[in-house]
PDB file of N, CA, C and O in Angstrom:
ATOM      1  N   MET A   1      99.135  84.211  -4.945  1.00  0.00           N
ATOM      2  CA  MET A   1      99.212  82.848  -5.908  1.00  0.00           C
ATOM      3  C   MET A   1     100.360  83.331  -6.349  1.00  0.00           C
ATOM      4  O   MET A   1     100.914  84.388  -6.046  1.00  0.00           O
ATOM      5  N   GLY A   2     100.846  82.098  -7.434  1.00  0.00           N
ATOM      6  CA  GLY A   2     102.161  82.302  -8.703  1.00  0.00           C
ATOM      7  C   GLY A   2     101.418  82.332  -9.447  1.00  0.00           C
ATOM      8  O   GLY A   2     100.189  82.285  -9.381  1.00  0.00           O
ATOM      9  N   GLN A   3     102.813  82.504 -11.099  1.00  0.00           N
ATOM     10  CA  GLN A   3     102.584  82.672 -12.037  1.00  0.00           C
ATOM     11  C   GLN A   3     102.185  81.114 -12.602  1.00  0.00           C
ATOM     12  O   GLN A   3     101.503  81.162 -13.626  1.00  0.00           O
ATOM     13  N   ARG A   4     102.399  80.163 -12.263  1.00  0.00           N
ATOM     14  CA  ARG A   4     102.188  78.857 -12.782  1.00  0.00           C
ATOM     15  C   ARG A   4     100.273  78.708 -12.434  1.00  0.00           C
ATOM     16  O   ARG A   4      99.338  78.429 -13.184  1.00  0.00           O
ATOM     17  N   ARG A   5     100.324  78.982 -11.237  1.00  0.00           N
ATOM     18  CA  ARG A   5      98.434  79.098 -11.261  1.00  0.00           C
ATOM     19  C   ARG A   5      97.810  80.065 -11.981  1.00  0.00           C
ATOM     20  O   ARG A   5      96.726  79.932 -12.549  1.00  0.00           O
ATOM     21  N   GLU A   6      98.536  81.107 -11.959  1.00  0.00           N
ATOM     22  CA  GLU A   6      97.726  82.073 -13.223  1.00  0.00           C
ATOM     23  C   GLU A   6      97.600  81.846 -14.318  1.00  0.00           C
ATOM     24  O   GLU A   6      96.624  82.198 -14.981  1.00  0.00           O
ATOM     25  N   ARG A   7      98.453  81.281 -14.692  1.00  0.00           N
ATOM     26  CA  ARG A   7      98.461  80.974 -16.396  1.00  0.00           C
ATOM     27  C   ARG A   7      97.154  79.711 -16.283  1.00  0.00           C
ATOM     28  O   ARG A   7      96.155  79.757 -17.001  1.00  0.00           O
ATOM     29  N   MET A   8      97.393  78.650 -15.276  1.00  0.00           N
ATOM     30  CA  MET A   8      96.508  77.460 -15.456  1.00  0.00           C
ATOM     31  C   MET A   8      95.278  78.298 -15.445  1.00  0.00           C
ATOM     32  O   MET A   8      94.491  78.135 -16.378  1.00  0.00           O
ATOM     33  N   ASP A   9      94.976  79.249 -14.440  1.00  0.00           N
ATOM     34  CA  ASP A   9      93.363  79.696 -14.545  1.00  0.00           C
ATOM     35  C   ASP A   9      93.065  80.371 -15.729  1.00  0.00           C
ATOM     36  O   ASP A   9      91.991  80.230 -16.313  1.00  0.00           O
ATOM     37  N   LYS A  10      93.963  81.094 -16.107  1.00  0.00           N
ATOM     38  CA  LYS A  10      93.714  82.106 -17.661  1.00  0.00           C
ATOM     39  C   LYS A  10      93.528  80.706 -18.886  1.00  0.00           C
ATOM     40  O   LYS A  10      92.546  80.718 -19.628  1.00  0.00           O
ATOM     41  N   ARG A  11      94.183  79.986 -18.944  1.00  0.00           N
ATOM     42  CA  ARG A  11      94.012  78.841 -19.696  1.00  0.00           C
ATOM     43  C   ARG A  11      92.725  78.368 -19.641  1.00  0.00           C
ATOM     44  O   ARG A  11      92.096  78.451 -20.695  1.00  0.00           O
ATOM     45  N   LEU A  12      91.976  77.729 -18.362  1.00  0.00           N
ATOM     46  CA  LEU A  12      90.674  77.283 -18.068  1.00  0.00           C
ATOM     47  C   LEU A  12      89.900  78.073 -18.317  1.00  0.00           C
ATOM     48  O   LEU A  12      88.919  77.659 -18.935  1.00  0.00           O
ATOM     49  N   ALA A  13      89.951  79.665 -17.947  1.00  0.00           N
ATOM     50  CA  ALA A  13      89.016  80.437 -18.682  1.00  0.00           C
ATOM     51  C   ALA A  13      88.793  80.392 -19.874  1.00  0.00           C
ATOM     52  O   ALA A  13      87.667  80.282 -20.359  1.00  0.00           O
ATOM     53  N   ARG A  14      90.195  80.498 -20.710  1.00  0.00           N
ATOM     54  CA  ARG A  14      89.817  80.400 -21.995  1.00  0.00           C
ATOM     55  C   ARG A  14      89.261  79.031 -22.895  1.00  0.00           C
ATOM     56  O   ARG A  14      88.780  78.983 -24.027  1.00  0.00           O
ATOM     57  N   ALA A  15      89.425  78.386 -22.300  1.00  0.00           N
ATOM     58  CA  ALA A  15      88.969  76.874 -22.875  1.00  0.00           C
ATOM     59  C   ALA A  15      87.548  76.937 -22.661  1.00  0.00           C
ATOM     60  O   ALA A  15      86.778  76.602 -23.561  1.00  0.00           O
ATOM     61  N   LYS A  16      87.139  77.337 -21.550  1.00  0.00           N
ATOM     62  CA  LYS A  16      85.506  77.582 -20.999  1.00  0.00           C
ATOM     63  C   LYS A  16      84.694  78.325 -22.129  1.00  0.00           C
ATOM     64  O   LYS A  16      83.644  77.946 -22.648  1.00  0.00           O
ATOM     65  N   ALA A  17      85.519  79.628 -22.429  1.00  0.00           N
ATOM     66  CA  ALA A  17      85.103  80.274 -23.361  1.00  0.00           C
ATOM     67  C   ALA A  17      84.778  79.536 -24.579  1.00  0.00           C
ATOM     68  O   ALA A  17      83.641  79.395 -25.030  1.00  0.00           O
ATOM     69  N   THR A  18      86.038  78.999 -25.159  1.00  0.00           N
ATOM     70  CA  THR A  18      85.865  78.607 -26.566  1.00  0.00           C
ATOM     71  C   THR A  18      84.928  77.248 -26.529  1.00  0.00           C
ATOM     72  O   THR A  18      84.363  76.985 -27.591  1.00  0.00           O
ATOM     73  N   ARG A  19      84.721  76.425 -25.500  1.00  0.00           N
ATOM     74  CA  ARG A  19      83.383  75.677 -25.545  1.00  0.00           C
ATOM     75  C   ARG A  19      82.072  76.178 -25.453  1.00  0.00           C
ATOM     76  O   ARG A  19      81.170  75.341 -25.494  1.00  0.00           O
ATOM     77  N   GLU A  20      81.775  77.362 -25.338  1.00  0.00           N
ATOM     78  CA  GLU A  20      80.588  78.020 -24.944  1.00  0.00           C
ATOM     79  C   GLU A  20      80.395  78.403 -26.726  1.00  0.00           C
ATOM     80  O   GLU A  20      79.484  77.980 -27.438  1.00  0.00           O
ATOM     81  N   ILE A  21      81.435  79.233 -27.117  1.00  0.00           N
ATOM     82  CA  ILE A  21      81.394  79.774 -28.568  1.00  0.00           C
ATOM     83  C   ILE A  21      81.105  78.440 -29.306  1.00  0.00           C
ATOM     84  O   ILE A  21      79.965  78.200 -29.704  1.00  0.00           O
ATOM     85  N   ASN A  22      82.071  77.620 -29.479  1.00  0.00           N
ATOM     86  CA  ASN A  22      82.258  76.265 -30.199  1.00  0.00           C
ATOM     87  C   ASN A  22      80.616  75.502 -30.369  1.00  0.00           C
ATOM     88  O   ASN A  22      80.023  75.217 -31.409  1.00  0.00           O
ATOM     89  N   SER A  23      80.180  75.312 -28.922  1.00  0.00           N
ATOM     90  CA  SER A  23      79.106  74.350 -28.754  1.00  0.00           C
ATOM     91  C   SER A  23      77.580  75.131 -29.765  1.00  0.00           C
ATOM     92  O   SER A  23      76.660  74.475 -30.255  1.00  0.00           O
ATOM     93  N   VAL A  24      77.716  76.356 -29.814  1.00  0.00           N
ATOM     94  CA  VAL A  24      76.592  76.993 -30.830  1.00  0.00           C
ATOM     95  C   VAL A  24      76.878  76.546 -32.293  1.00  0.00           C
ATOM     96  O   VAL A  24      75.947  76.084 -32.954  1.00  0.00           O
ATOM     97  N   LYS A  25      77.821  76.635 -32.698  1.00  0.00           N
ATOM     98  CA  LYS A  25      78.105  76.275 -33.975  1.00  0.00           C
ATOM     99  C   LYS A  25      78.199  75.153 -34.418  1.00  0.00           C
ATOM    100  O   LYS A  25      78.067  74.953 -35.625  1.00  0.00           O
ATOM    101  N   LYS A  26      78.552  73.736 -33.172  1.00  0.00           N
ATOM    102  CA  LYS A  26      78.461  72.646 -33.227  1.00  0.00           C
ATOM    103  C   LYS A  26      77.113  72.222 -33.335  1.00  0.00           C
ATOM    104  O   LYS A  26      76.771  71.465 -34.244  1.00  0.00           O
ATOM    105  N   GLU A  27      76.130  72.747 -32.283  1.00  0.00           N
ATOM    106  CA  GLU A  27      74.831  72.674 -32.507  1.00  0.00           C
ATOM    107  C   GLU A  27      74.045  72.987 -33.915  1.00  0.00           C
ATOM    108  O   GLU A  27      73.167  72.217 -34.304  1.00  0.00           O
ATOM    109  N   ALA A  28      74.310  73.847 -34.458  1.00  0.00           N
ATOM    110  CA  ALA A  28      73.910  74.370 -35.696  1.00  0.00           C
ATOM    111  C   ALA A  28      73.998  73.307 -36.687  1.00  0.00           C
ATOM    112  O   ALA A  28      73.058  72.860 -37.345  1.00  0.00           O
ATOM    113  N   GLU A  29      75.498  72.863 -36.738  1.00  0.00           N
ATOM    114  CA  GLU A  29      76.113  71.456 -37.778  1.00  0.00           C
ATOM    115  C   GLU A  29      75.269  70.816 -37.625  1.00  0.00           C
ATOM    116  O   GLU A  29      74.406  70.759 -38.501  1.00  0.00           O
ATOM    117  N   GLN A  30      75.139  69.932 -36.246  1.00  0.00           N
ATOM    118  CA  GLN A  30      74.607  68.777 -36.156  1.00  0.00           C
ATOM    119  C   GLN A  30      72.641  68.796 -36.595  1.00  0.00           C
ATOM    120  O   GLN A  30      71.906  67.831 -36.806  1.00  0.00           O
ATOM    121  N   ASP A  31      72.350  70.112 -36.597  1.00  0.00           N
ATOM    122  CA  ASP A  31      70.930  70.255 -37.208  1.00  0.00           C
ATOM    123  C   ASP A  31      71.048  70.159 -38.534  1.00  0.00           C
ATOM    124  O   ASP A  31      70.257  69.402 -39.097  1.00  0.00           O
ATOM    125  N   ARG A  32      72.154  70.969 -39.438  1.00  0.00           N
ATOM    126  CA  ARG A  32      72.079  70.700 -40.957  1.00  0.00           C
ATOM    127  C   ARG A  32      72.375  69.356 -41.236  1.00  0.00           C
ATOM    128  O   ARG A  32      71.830  68.739 -42.151  1.00  0.00           O
ATOM    129  N   ARG A  33      73.161  68.913 -40.533  1.00  0.00           N
ATOM    130  CA  ARG A  33      73.742  67.276 -40.715  1.00  0.00           C
ATOM    131  C   ARG A  33      72.402  66.286 -40.944  1.00  0.00           C
ATOM    132  O   ARG A  33      72.113  65.497 -41.844  1.00  0.00           O
ATOM    133  N   ASP A  34      71.670  66.727 -39.613  1.00  0.00           N
ATOM    134  CA  ASP A  34      70.358  65.922 -39.409  1.00  0.00           C
ATOM    135  C   ASP A  34      69.185  65.578 -40.594  1.00  0.00           C
ATOM    136  O   ASP A  34      68.529  64.599 -40.951  1.00  0.00           O
ATOM    137  N   ALA A  35      69.361  67.187 -41.025  1.00  0.00           N
ATOM    138  CA  ALA A  35      68.315  67.388 -41.642  1.00  0.00           C
ATOM    139  C   ALA A  35      68.683  66.866 -43.316  1.00  0.00           C
ATOM    140  O   ALA A  35      67.860  66.354 -44.075  1.00  0.00           O
ATOM    141  N   HIS A  36      69.974  67.119 -43.600  1.00  0.00           N
ATOM    142  CA  HIS A  36      70.672  66.290 -44.630  1.00  0.00           C
ATOM    143  C   HIS A  36      70.254  65.095 -44.612  1.00  0.00           C
ATOM    144  O   HIS A  36      69.358  64.890 -45.430  1.00  0.00           O
ATOM    145  N   MET A  37      70.586  64.140 -43.933  1.00  0.00           N
ATOM    146  CA  MET A  37      70.643  62.999 -43.897  1.00  0.00           C
ATOM    147  C   MET A  37      69.160  62.275 -44.000  1.00  0.00           C
ATOM    148  O   MET A  37      68.839  61.203 -44.512  1.00  0.00           O
ATOM    149  N   VAL A  38      68.272  63.422 -43.216  1.00  0.00           N
ATOM    150  CA  VAL A  38      66.594  62.526 -43.365  1.00  0.00           C
ATOM    151  C   VAL A  38      66.222  62.684 -45.243  1.00  0.00           C
ATOM    152  O   VAL A  38      65.759  61.765 -45.919  1.00  0.00           O
ATOM    153  N   GLU A  39      66.477  63.700 -45.625  1.00  0.00           N
ATOM    154  CA  GLU A  39      66.741  64.042 -47.063  1.00  0.00           C
ATOM    155  C   GLU A  39      67.224  62.947 -48.279  1.00  0.00           C
ATOM    156  O   GLU A  39      66.718  62.660 -49.363  1.00  0.00           O
ATOM    157  N   LEU A  40      68.542  62.441 -47.519  1.00  0.00           N
ATOM    158  CA  LEU A  40      69.115  61.251 -47.887  1.00  0.00           C
ATOM    159  C   LEU A  40      68.081  60.025 -47.741  1.00  0.00           C
ATOM    160  O   LEU A  40      67.656  59.251 -48.600  1.00  0.00           O
ATOM    161  N   ILE A  41      67.857  60.099 -46.553  1.00  0.00           N
ATOM    162  CA  ILE A  41      67.193  58.836 -46.467  1.00  0.00           C
ATOM    163  C   ILE A  41      65.792  58.597 -47.187  1.00  0.00           C
ATOM    164  O   ILE A  41      65.505  57.480 -47.617  1.00  0.00           O
ATOM    165  N   LYS A  42      65.133  59.428 -47.276  1.00  0.00           N
ATOM    166  CA  LYS A  42      63.920  59.821 -47.903  1.00  0.00           C
ATOM    167  C   LYS A  42      63.850  59.382 -49.674  1.00  0.00           C
ATOM    168  O   LYS A  42      62.931  58.846 -50.293  1.00  0.00           O
ATOM    169  N   ALA A  43      65.282  59.877 -50.180  1.00  0.00           N
ATOM    170  CA  ALA A  43      65.606  59.618 -51.632  1.00  0.00           C
ATOM    171  C   ALA A  43      65.964  58.305 -52.011  1.00  0.00           C
ATOM    172  O   ALA A  43      65.718  57.712 -53.062  1.00  0.00           O
ATOM    173  N   GLY A  44      66.604  57.918 -50.964  1.00  0.00           N
ATOM    174  CA  GLY A  44      67.211  56.657 -51.223  1.00  0.00           C
ATOM    175  C   GLY A  44      66.594  55.107 -50.810  1.00  0.00           C
ATOM    176  O   GLY A  44      65.490  55.024 -50.271  1.00  0.00           O
ATOM    177  N   GLU A  45      67.290  54.074 -51.071  1.00  0.00           N
ATOM    178  CA  GLU A  45      66.650  52.686 -50.768  1.00  0.00           C
ATOM    179  C   GLU A  45      67.831  52.183 -49.595  1.00  0.00           C
ATOM    180  O   GLU A  45      69.026  52.455 -49.477  1.00  0.00           O
ATOM    181  N   PHE A  46      67.000  51.417 -48.887  1.00  0.00           N
ATOM    182  CA  PHE A  46      67.963  50.604 -48.064  1.00  0.00           C
ATOM    183  C   PHE A  46      68.691  49.518 -49.008  1.00  0.00           C
ATOM    184  O   PHE A  46      68.272  49.046 -50.065  1.00  0.00           O
ATOM    185  N   PRO A  47      69.558  49.328 -48.521  1.00  0.00           N
ATOM    186  CA  PRO A  47      71.058  50.041 -47.489  1.00  0.00           C
ATOM    187  C   PRO A  47      71.515  51.137 -48.291  1.00  0.00           C
ATOM    188  O   PRO A  47      71.836  51.211 -49.477  1.00  0.00           O
ATOM    189  N   TYR A  48      71.474  51.864 -47.476  1.00  0.00           N
ATOM    190  CA  TYR A  48      71.880  53.443 -47.692  1.00  0.00           C
ATOM    191  C   TYR A  48      73.639  53.128 -47.647  1.00  0.00           C
ATOM    192  O   TYR A  48      74.220  52.101 -47.296  1.00  0.00           O
ATOM    193  N   THR A  49      74.269  54.601 -48.210  1.00  0.00           N
ATOM    194  CA  THR A  49      75.500  54.660 -47.912  1.00  0.00           C
ATOM    195  C   THR A  49      75.949  54.167 -46.842  1.00  0.00           C
ATOM    196  O   THR A  49      75.139  53.804 -45.988  1.00  0.00           O
ATOM    197  N   PRO A  50      77.589  54.006 -46.578  1.00  0.00           N
ATOM    198  CA  PRO A  50      78.024  54.120 -45.014  1.00  0.00           C
ATOM    199  C   PRO A  50      77.666  55.403 -44.189  1.00  0.00           C
ATOM    200  O   PRO A  50      77.126  55.450 -43.084  1.00  0.00           O
ATOM    201  N   GLY A  51      78.082  56.411 -44.966  1.00  0.00           N
ATOM    202  CA  GLY A  51      77.768  57.606 -44.352  1.00  0.00           C
ATOM    203  C   GLY A  51      76.284  57.739 -43.209  1.00  0.00           C
ATOM    204  O   GLY A  51      76.271  58.122 -42.039  1.00  0.00           O
ATOM    205  N   VAL A  52      75.303  57.334 -43.952  1.00  0.00           N
ATOM    206  CA  VAL A  52      73.987  57.438 -44.047  1.00  0.00           C
ATOM    207  C   VAL A  52      73.661  56.332 -42.579  1.00  0.00           C
ATOM    208  O   VAL A  52      72.947  56.558 -41.603  1.00  0.00           O
ATOM    209  N   MET A  53      74.398  55.256 -42.873  1.00  0.00           N
ATOM    210  CA  MET A  53      74.116  54.085 -41.964  1.00  0.00           C
ATOM    211  C   MET A  53      74.561  54.152 -40.708  1.00  0.00           C
ATOM    212  O   MET A  53      73.918  53.710 -39.755  1.00  0.00           O
ATOM    213  N   SER A  54      75.691  54.707 -40.614  1.00  0.00           N
ATOM    214  CA  SER A  54      76.677  55.263 -39.713  1.00  0.00           C
ATOM    215  C   SER A  54      75.729  56.211 -38.869  1.00  0.00           C
ATOM    216  O   SER A  54      75.418  55.840 -37.737  1.00  0.00           O
ATOM    217  N   TRP A  55      75.161  57.647 -39.453  1.00  0.00           N
ATOM    218  CA  TRP A  55      74.370  58.147 -38.854  1.00  0.00           C
ATOM    219  C   TRP A  55      73.229  57.611 -38.039  1.00  0.00           C
ATOM    220  O   TRP A  55      72.988  58.042 -36.911  1.00  0.00           O
ATOM    221  N   VAL A  56      72.286  56.337 -38.824  1.00  0.00           N
ATOM    222  CA  VAL A  56      71.232  56.111 -38.414  1.00  0.00           C
ATOM    223  C   VAL A  56      71.715  55.198 -37.297  1.00  0.00           C
ATOM    224  O   VAL A  56      70.757  54.927 -36.573  1.00  0.00           O
ATOM    225  N   SER A  57      72.764  54.661 -36.912  1.00  0.00           N
ATOM    226  CA  SER A  57      73.023  53.635 -35.974  1.00  0.00           C
ATOM    227  C   SER A  57      73.422  54.630 -35.010  1.00  0.00           C
ATOM    228  O   SER A  57      73.024  54.230 -33.915  1.00  0.00           O
ATOM    229  N   LEU A  58      73.852  55.429 -34.923  1.00  0.00           N
ATOM    230  CA  LEU A  58      74.070  56.432 -33.896  1.00  0.00           C
ATOM    231  C   LEU A  58      72.807  56.936 -33.141  1.00  0.00           C
ATOM    232  O   LEU A  58      72.612  56.894 -31.926  1.00  0.00           O
ATOM    233  N   LYS A  59      71.951  57.447 -34.162  1.00  0.00           N
ATOM    234  CA  LYS A  59      70.287  57.758 -33.687  1.00  0.00           C
ATOM    235  C   LYS A  59      69.901  56.503 -32.880  1.00  0.00           C
ATOM    236  O   LYS A  59      69.551  56.521 -31.700  1.00  0.00           O
ATOM    237  N   LEU A  60      69.983  55.654 -33.487  1.00  0.00           N
ATOM    238  CA  LEU A  60      68.925  54.287 -32.994  1.00  0.00           C
ATOM    239  C   LEU A  60      70.015  53.628 -31.775  1.00  0.00           C
ATOM    240  O   LEU A  60      69.593  53.007 -30.800  1.00  0.00           O
ATOM    241  N   ASP A  61      71.368  53.872 -32.018  1.00  0.00           N
ATOM    242  CA  ASP A  61      71.854  52.972 -30.635  1.00  0.00           C
ATOM    243  C   ASP A  61      72.156  51.259 -31.309  1.00  0.00           C
ATOM    244  O   ASP A  61      72.552  50.343 -30.588  1.00  0.00           O
ATOM    245  N   LYS A  62      71.975  51.159 -32.261  1.00  0.00           N
ATOM    246  CA  LYS A  62      72.201  49.927 -32.724  1.00  0.00           C
ATOM    247  C   LYS A  62      73.312  49.502 -33.857  1.00  0.00           C
ATOM    248  O   LYS A  62      73.569  50.351 -34.711  1.00  0.00           O
ATOM    249  N   LYS A  63      73.721  48.729 -33.889  1.00  0.00           N
ATOM    250  CA  LYS A  63      74.721  48.091 -34.907  1.00  0.00           C
ATOM    251  C   LYS A  63      74.335  48.210 -36.395  1.00  0.00           C
ATOM    252  O   LYS A  63      73.243  47.728 -36.695  1.00  0.00           O
ATOM    253  N   ALA A  64      75.136  48.833 -37.461  1.00  0.00           N
ATOM    254  CA  ALA A  64      74.631  49.077 -39.064  1.00  0.00           C
ATOM    255  C   ALA A  64      73.962  47.804 -39.505  1.00  0.00           C
ATOM    256  O   ALA A  64      72.982  47.697 -40.242  1.00  0.00           O
ATOM    257  N   SER A  65      74.667  46.856 -38.920  1.00  0.00           N
ATOM    258  CA  SER A  65      74.284  45.456 -39.579  1.00  0.00           C
ATOM    259  C   SER A  65      72.949  44.975 -38.790  1.00  0.00           C
ATOM    260  O   SER A  65      72.173  44.151 -39.274  1.00  0.00           O
ATOM    261  N   GLN A  66      72.776  45.558 -37.569  1.00  0.00           N
ATOM    262  CA  GLN A  66      71.589  45.026 -37.350  1.00  0.00           C
ATOM    263  C   GLN A  66      70.102  46.078 -37.480  1.00  0.00           C
ATOM    264  O   GLN A  66      69.082  46.158 -36.796  1.00  0.00           O
ATOM    265  N   LEU A  67      70.548  46.733 -38.611  1.00  0.00           N
ATOM    266  CA  LEU A  67      69.196  47.839 -38.723  1.00  0.00           C
ATOM    267  C   LEU A  67      68.065  46.729 -39.897  1.00  0.00           C
ATOM    268  O   LEU A  67      68.334  45.771 -40.621  1.00  0.00           O
ATOM    269  N   LYS A  68      67.156  47.248 -39.682  1.00  0.00           N
ATOM    270  CA  LYS A  68      66.314  46.852 -40.465  1.00  0.00           C
ATOM    271  C   LYS A  68      65.590  48.264 -41.279  1.00  0.00           C
ATOM    272  O   LYS A  68      65.575  49.364 -40.726  1.00  0.00           O
ATOM    273  N   PRO A  69      65.101  48.069 -42.441  1.00  0.00           N
ATOM    274  CA  PRO A  69      64.290  49.374 -43.041  1.00  0.00           C
ATOM    275  C   PRO A  69      63.203  49.685 -42.248  1.00  0.00           C
ATOM    276  O   PRO A  69      62.724  50.819 -42.253  1.00  0.00           O
ATOM    277  N   GLU A  70      62.737  48.727 -41.520  1.00  0.00           N
ATOM    278  CA  GLU A  70      61.015  49.476 -40.552  1.00  0.00           C
ATOM    279  C   GLU A  70      62.055  50.364 -39.554  1.00  0.00           C
ATOM    280  O   GLU A  70      61.626  51.483 -39.273  1.00  0.00           O
ATOM    281  N   ASP A  71      63.327  50.012 -39.004  1.00  0.00           N
ATOM    282  CA  ASP A  71      63.830  50.631 -38.114  1.00  0.00           C
ATOM    283  C   ASP A  71      63.957  52.218 -38.530  1.00  0.00           C
ATOM    284  O   ASP A  71      63.573  53.178 -37.862  1.00  0.00           O
ATOM    285  N   VAL A  72      64.652  52.234 -39.920  1.00  0.00           N
ATOM    286  CA  VAL A  72      64.994  53.772 -40.453  1.00  0.00           C
ATOM    287  C   VAL A  72      63.755  54.387 -40.698  1.00  0.00           C
ATOM    288  O   VAL A  72      63.669  55.603 -40.527  1.00  0.00           O
ATOM    289  N   GLN A  73      62.919  53.829 -41.020  1.00  0.00           N
ATOM    290  CA  GLN A  73      61.454  54.343 -41.693  1.00  0.00           C
ATOM    291  C   GLN A  73      61.025  54.963 -40.248  1.00  0.00           C
ATOM    292  O   GLN A  73      60.892  56.186 -40.278  1.00  0.00           O
ATOM    293  N   GLY A  74      60.839  54.482 -39.273  1.00  0.00           N
ATOM    294  CA  GLY A  74      60.465  54.941 -37.850  1.00  0.00           C
ATOM    295  C   GLY A  74      61.088  56.093 -37.297  1.00  0.00           C
ATOM    296  O   GLY A  74      60.534  56.732 -36.403  1.00  0.00           O
ATOM    297  N   LEU A  75      62.460  56.482 -37.867  1.00  0.00           N
ATOM    298  CA  LEU A  75      63.059  57.409 -37.331  1.00  0.00           C
ATOM    299  C   LEU A  75      62.930  58.395 -38.117  1.00  0.00           C
ATOM    300  O   LEU A  75      63.133  59.518 -37.657  1.00  0.00           O
ATOM    301  N   VAL A  76      62.635  58.268 -39.225  1.00  0.00           N
ATOM    302  CA  VAL A  76      62.432  59.543 -40.299  1.00  0.00           C
ATOM    303  C   VAL A  76      60.764  60.053 -40.430  1.00  0.00           C
ATOM    304  O   VAL A  76      60.242  61.102 -40.808  1.00  0.00           O
ATOM    305  N   SER A  77      60.234  58.753 -39.917  1.00  0.00           N
ATOM    306  CA  SER A  77      58.479  59.338 -39.420  1.00  0.00           C
ATOM    307  C   SER A  77      58.462  60.716 -38.715  1.00  0.00           C
ATOM    308  O   SER A  77      57.396  61.206 -38.344  1.00  0.00           O
TER     309      SER A  77
END
């Protein structure tokens, strides 16, 4: 094989290893963020801050403008 192919193979191997390492960190961060958002929802009232509404809309797969307080409480419960 040529040098170009070897460089590409090494680059792909490094990218795979990096993804494996970073995915663990990202999962932990997502868990921390989920816990923090649930705390904010329990402490606040509807409508929530834009960051919380964005998180809820992602979790429920609805637009933030279509969310209702019952939807959010069902997510937290």
